Biotite code that builds the C-alpha atoms (Angstrom):
import biotite.structure as struc

atoms = struc.array([
    struc.Atom([7.460, 45.549, 45.007], chain_id="A", res_id=1, res_name="MET", atom_name="CA", element="C"),
    struc.Atom([9.957, 48.219, 44.560], chain_id="A", res_id=2, res_name="SER", atom_name="CA", element="C"),
    struc.Atom([13.362, 48.245, 46.860], chain_id="A", res_id=3, res_name="SER", atom_name="CA", element="C"),
    struc.Atom([12.028, 51.199, 48.684], chain_id="A", res_id=4, res_name="ASN", atom_name="CA", element="C"),
    struc.Atom([9.095, 50.030, 49.909], chain_id="A", res_id=5, res_name="SER", atom_name="CA", element="C"),
    struc.Atom([8.098, 49.323, 53.589], chain_id="A", res_id=6, res_name="ASN", atom_name="CA", element="C"),
    struc.Atom([4.642, 47.771, 54.744], chain_id="A", res_id=7, res_name="GLY", atom_name="CA", element="C"),
    struc.Atom([3.720, 44.241, 55.889], chain_id="A", res_id=8, res_name="TYR", atom_name="CA", element="C"),
    struc.Atom([0.768, 42.128, 54.709], chain_id="A", res_id=9, res_name="VAL", atom_name="CA", element="C"),
    struc.Atom([-1.198, 40.115, 57.353], chain_id="A", res_id=10, res_name="VAL", atom_name="CA", element="C"),
    struc.Atom([-2.966, 37.061, 55.932], chain_id="A", res_id=11, res_name="ASP", atom_name="CA", element="C"),
    struc.Atom([-5.238, 35.341, 58.542], chain_id="A", res_id=12, res_name="TYR", atom_name="CA", element="C"),
    struc.Atom([-6.176, 32.409, 56.144], chain_id="A", res_id=13, res_name="ARG", atom_name="CA", element="C"),
    struc.Atom([-2.384, 31.491, 56.248], chain_id="A", res_id=14, res_name="ARG", atom_name="CA", element="C"),
    struc.Atom([-1.434, 32.365, 59.581], chain_id="A", res_id=15, res_name="GLY", atom_name="CA", element="C"),
    struc.Atom([1.320, 34.569, 58.630], chain_id="A", res_id=16, res_name="THR", atom_name="CA", element="C"),
    struc.Atom([2.655, 38.256, 58.498], chain_id="A", res_id=17, res_name="THR", atom_name="CA", element="C"),
    struc.Atom([5.345, 39.270, 55.686], chain_id="A", res_id=18, res_name="THR", atom_name="CA", element="C"),
    struc.Atom([7.392, 42.204, 56.373], chain_id="A", res_id=19, res_name="TYR", atom_name="CA", element="C"),
    struc.Atom([8.530, 43.890, 53.245], chain_id="A", res_id=20, res_name="PHE", atom_name="CA", element="C"),
    struc.Atom([11.905, 45.504, 54.298], chain_id="A", res_id=21, res_name="LEU", atom_name="CA", element="C"),
    struc.Atom([13.515, 48.552, 52.562], chain_id="A", res_id=22, res_name="PRO", atom_name="CA", element="C"),
    struc.Atom([16.387, 46.469, 50.893], chain_id="A", res_id=23, res_name="CYS", atom_name="CA", element="C"),
    struc.Atom([13.921, 44.607, 48.945], chain_id="A", res_id=24, res_name="GLY", atom_name="CA", element="C"),
    struc.Atom([13.780, 41.429, 50.987], chain_id="A", res_id=25, res_name="GLU", atom_name="CA", element="C"),
    struc.Atom([10.976, 40.290, 52.894], chain_id="A", res_id=26, res_name="ASN", atom_name="CA", element="C"),
    struc.Atom([10.518, 38.321, 55.980], chain_id="A", res_id=27, res_name="LEU", atom_name="CA", element="C"),
    struc.Atom([7.519, 35.669, 56.908], chain_id="A", res_id=28, res_name="VAL", atom_name="CA", element="C"),
    struc.Atom([6.603, 35.180, 60.322], chain_id="A", res_id=29, res_name="LEU", atom_name="CA", element="C"),
    struc.Atom([4.050, 32.658, 61.776], chain_id="A", res_id=30, res_name="GLU", atom_name="CA", element="C"),
    struc.Atom([1.189, 34.445, 63.513], chain_id="A", res_id=31, res_name="ASN", atom_name="CA", element="C"),
    struc.Atom([-0.239, 33.242, 66.913], chain_id="A", res_id=32, res_name="ARG", atom_name="CA", element="C"),
    struc.Atom([-2.210, 30.117, 66.137], chain_id="A", res_id=33, res_name="SER", atom_name="CA", element="C"),
    struc.Atom([-5.999, 30.331, 66.505], chain_id="A", res_id=34, res_name="SER", atom_name="CA", element="C"),
    struc.Atom([-8.876, 28.104, 65.471], chain_id="A", res_id=35, res_name="GLU", atom_name="CA", element="C"),
    struc.Atom([-10.992, 31.066, 64.493], chain_id="A", res_id=36, res_name="ALA", atom_name="CA", element="C"),
    struc.Atom([-11.854, 30.923, 60.529], chain_id="A", res_id=37, res_name="LYS", atom_name="CA", element="C"),
    struc.Atom([-12.596, 33.663, 58.246], chain_id="A", res_id=38, res_name="VAL", atom_name="CA", element="C"),
    struc.Atom([-16.059, 34.783, 57.911], chain_id="A", res_id=39, res_name="SER", atom_name="CA", element="C"),
    struc.Atom([-17.281, 34.525, 54.358], chain_id="A", res_id=40, res_name="GLU", atom_name="CA", element="C"),
    struc.Atom([-19.581, 37.723, 54.781], chain_id="A", res_id=41, res_name="LYS", atom_name="CA", element="C"),
    struc.Atom([-17.548, 41.034, 54.872], chain_id="A", res_id=42, res_name="PHE", atom_name="CA", element="C"),
    struc.Atom([-18.866, 43.265, 57.362], chain_id="A", res_id=43, res_name="ASP", atom_name="CA", element="C"),
    struc.Atom([-17.501, 46.542, 56.509], chain_id="A", res_id=44, res_name="GLN", atom_name="CA", element="C"),
    struc.Atom([-19.226, 48.636, 59.357], chain_id="A", res_id=45, res_name="PRO", atom_name="CA", element="C"),
    struc.Atom([-18.215, 46.061, 61.771], chain_id="A", res_id=46, res_name="GLY", atom_name="CA", element="C"),
    struc.Atom([-14.835, 46.183, 60.596], chain_id="A", res_id=47, res_name="ILE", atom_name="CA", element="C"),
    struc.Atom([-15.018, 49.921, 60.656], chain_id="A", res_id=48, res_name="GLY", atom_name="CA", element="C"),
    struc.Atom([-15.865, 49.969, 64.222], chain_id="A", res_id=49, res_name="GLY", atom_name="CA", element="C"),
    struc.Atom([-12.816, 47.373, 64.861], chain_id="A", res_id=50, res_name="GLN", atom_name="CA", element="C"),
    struc.Atom([-10.338, 49.841, 63.609], chain_id="A", res_id=51, res_name="ILE", atom_name="CA", element="C"),
    struc.Atom([-12.045, 52.773, 65.708], chain_id="A", res_id=52, res_name="LYS", atom_name="CA", element="C"),
    struc.Atom([-11.517, 50.134, 68.858], chain_id="A", res_id=53, res_name="TRP", atom_name="CA", element="C"),
    struc.Atom([-8.239, 49.827, 67.859], chain_id="A", res_id=54, res_name="ALA", atom_name="CA", element="C"),
    struc.Atom([-7.142, 53.381, 67.306], chain_id="A", res_id=55, res_name="GLN", atom_name="CA", element="C"),
    struc.Atom([-8.946, 54.322, 70.707], chain_id="A", res_id=56, res_name="SER", atom_name="CA", element="C"),
    struc.Atom([-6.267, 53.337, 73.289], chain_id="A", res_id=57, res_name="ASN", atom_name="CA", element="C"),
    struc.Atom([-9.154, 51.705, 75.122], chain_id="A", res_id=58, res_name="SER", atom_name="CA", element="C"),
    struc.Atom([-7.763, 49.979, 78.095], chain_id="A", res_id=59, res_name="PRO", atom_name="CA", element="C"),
    struc.Atom([-9.785, 46.501, 77.141], chain_id="A", res_id=60, res_name="ASP", atom_name="CA", element="C"),
    struc.Atom([-8.052, 46.448, 73.826], chain_id="A", res_id=61, res_name="TYR", atom_name="CA", element="C"),
    struc.Atom([-5.950, 43.515, 72.781], chain_id="A", res_id=62, res_name="THR", atom_name="CA", element="C"),
    struc.Atom([-4.391, 42.838, 69.292], chain_id="A", res_id=63, res_name="TYR", atom_name="CA", element="C"),
    struc.Atom([-5.767, 39.182, 69.980], chain_id="A", res_id=64, res_name="ALA", atom_name="CA", element="C"),
    struc.Atom([-9.035, 39.981, 70.209], chain_id="A", res_id=65, res_name="ALA", atom_name="CA", element="C"),
    struc.Atom([-9.006, 42.601, 67.194], chain_id="A", res_id=66, res_name="PHE", atom_name="CA", element="C"),
    struc.Atom([-7.772, 39.673, 64.979], chain_id="A", res_id=67, res_name="CYS", atom_name="CA", element="C"),
    struc.Atom([-10.022, 37.568, 66.136], chain_id="A", res_id=68, res_name="GLU", atom_name="CA", element="C"),
    struc.Atom([-13.168, 39.427, 65.878], chain_id="A", res_id=69, res_name="ASN", atom_name="CA", element="C"),
    struc.Atom([-11.765, 40.843, 62.192], chain_id="A", res_id=70, res_name="MET", atom_name="CA", element="C"),
    struc.Atom([-11.707, 37.000, 61.154], chain_id="A", res_id=71, res_name="LYS", atom_name="CA", element="C"),
    struc.Atom([-15.422, 36.710, 62.418], chain_id="A", res_id=72, res_name="ALA", atom_name="CA", element="C"),
    struc.Atom([-16.437, 39.960, 60.743], chain_id="A", res_id=73, res_name="LEU", atom_name="CA", element="C"),
    struc.Atom([-15.008, 38.298, 57.244], chain_id="A", res_id=74, res_name="GLY", atom_name="CA", element="C"),
    struc.Atom([-11.585, 40.213, 57.200], chain_id="A", res_id=75, res_name="CYS", atom_name="CA", element="C"),
    struc.Atom([-9.128, 37.483, 55.356], chain_id="A", res_id=76, res_name="ALA", atom_name="CA", element="C"),
    struc.Atom([-6.519, 39.699, 55.838], chain_id="A", res_id=77, res_name="GLY", atom_name="CA", element="C"),
    struc.Atom([-4.556, 43.131, 55.673], chain_id="A", res_id=78, res_name="TYR", atom_name="CA", element="C"),
    struc.Atom([-1.968, 45.333, 53.901], chain_id="A", res_id=79, res_name="ILE", atom_name="CA", element="C"),
    struc.Atom([-0.284, 47.979, 55.442], chain_id="A", res_id=80, res_name="VAL", atom_name="CA", element="C"),
    struc.Atom([1.758, 50.394, 52.914], chain_id="A", res_id=81, res_name="SER", atom_name="CA", element="C"),
    struc.Atom([3.689, 53.236, 55.146], chain_id="A", res_id=82, res_name="PHE", atom_name="CA", element="C"),
    struc.Atom([4.859, 55.143, 52.009], chain_id="A", res_id=83, res_name="PRO", atom_name="CA", element="C"),
    struc.Atom([1.049, 55.032, 50.851], chain_id="A", res_id=84, res_name="GLY", atom_name="CA", element="C"),
    struc.Atom([0.200, 55.889, 54.460], chain_id="A", res_id=85, res_name="ARG", atom_name="CA", element="C"),
    struc.Atom([-2.987, 53.223, 54.473], chain_id="A", res_id=86, res_name="ARG", atom_name="CA", element="C"),
    struc.Atom([-4.143, 50.036, 55.268], chain_id="A", res_id=87, res_name="VAL", atom_name="CA", element="C"),
    struc.Atom([-6.232, 47.811, 52.934], chain_id="A", res_id=88, res_name="LEU", atom_name="CA", element="C"),
    struc.Atom([-8.519, 45.261, 54.653], chain_id="A", res_id=89, res_name="TYR", atom_name="CA", element="C"),
    struc.Atom([-9.673, 42.641, 52.607], chain_id="A", res_id=90, res_name="TYR", atom_name="CA", element="C"),
    struc.Atom([-12.469, 39.859, 52.319], chain_id="A", res_id=91, res_name="GLY", atom_name="CA", element="C"),
    struc.Atom([-12.492, 36.412, 50.713], chain_id="A", res_id=92, res_name="ARG", atom_name="CA", element="C"),
    struc.Atom([-13.998, 37.467, 47.646], chain_id="A", res_id=93, res_name="THR", atom_name="CA", element="C"),
    struc.Atom([-12.171, 40.924, 47.037], chain_id="A", res_id=94, res_name="GLY", atom_name="CA", element="C"),
    struc.Atom([-14.083, 43.514, 49.103], chain_id="A", res_id=95, res_name="GLU", atom_name="CA", element="C"),
    struc.Atom([-12.166, 46.142, 50.874], chain_id="A", res_id=96, res_name="THR", atom_name="CA", element="C"),
    struc.Atom([-12.189, 48.605, 53.404], chain_id="A", res_id=97, res_name="HIS", atom_name="CA", element="C"),
    struc.Atom([-9.401, 51.730, 53.023], chain_id="A", res_id=98, res_name="VAL", atom_name="CA", element="C"),
    struc.Atom([-8.082, 53.244, 56.354], chain_id="A", res_id=99, res_name="GLU", atom_name="CA", element="C"),
    struc.Atom([-5.752, 56.240, 55.869], chain_id="A", res_id=100, res_name="HIS", atom_name="CA", element="C"),
    struc.Atom([-3.397, 56.941, 58.324], chain_id="A", res_id=101, res_name="PHE", atom_name="CA", element="C"),
    struc.Atom([-4.337, 60.178, 60.449], chain_id="A", res_id=102, res_name="PRO", atom_name="CA", element="C"),
    struc.Atom([-2.911, 63.503, 59.222], chain_id="A", res_id=103, res_name="GLN", atom_name="CA", element="C"),
])
């Protein structure tokens, strides 16, 4: 990772989020504890629906519910790239869903 990279990685299986700082350093934080496990089946349409829910500014949206739902849909984690203006969601066996930042 180059020293001018910014972004972060959420790993639902490890329960961590790693933030990559512009100076090249990184910071790993523990996520909120959860008993939910990552489903084996990667449900790409369901994951897309959760992303739309997160982007909708719906009053019933919570990040905790989003994370639980994503794990149930087989999302093992996601990578956010600010320079690349995208988020890559991935499953346990390498399936992916890419969401580009709005223009």
